[in-house]
Steps between C-alpha positions, in 0.01 A plus 500: 500500500530616144364322195856408401544314829181305440610410147836379631328286765270354234785418260720343767209297638404391146846363425529326837162335455576413137809305603291323766222410253733402216568138613131417563391202293812482286584160355822442317531335160648199677200467734250524214686221319430648158742504213688826478744640248867423534684786665221585745570457868294219654438722804348781292138570588227345289226765452594748778167695469666840539193708409296330770778551754532869410126546562516312830801706605327826413191403699704401804706818473186715497392332825844546660521861385146563630605373843807723486279797406262434791786470749653819366175701484378415848850497650455153649877460522719796588875520495639737760 
């Protein structure tokens, strides 16, 4: 496979994992029971920790891509 194919697999896997990691540990403004400005949705996340989730997603994606690379390199799965 070409480098472009590996980049595409990495990007697609990153976005899929990001959307899986995104809801981890999220508490809404309503659940925190803090005062919030008028006009904010009560269901909006309180401190979503996006930087941490991006790092977690990147780490998980490297593992997933590494497994993909191993399967591809050693031809563990073939499509005939």
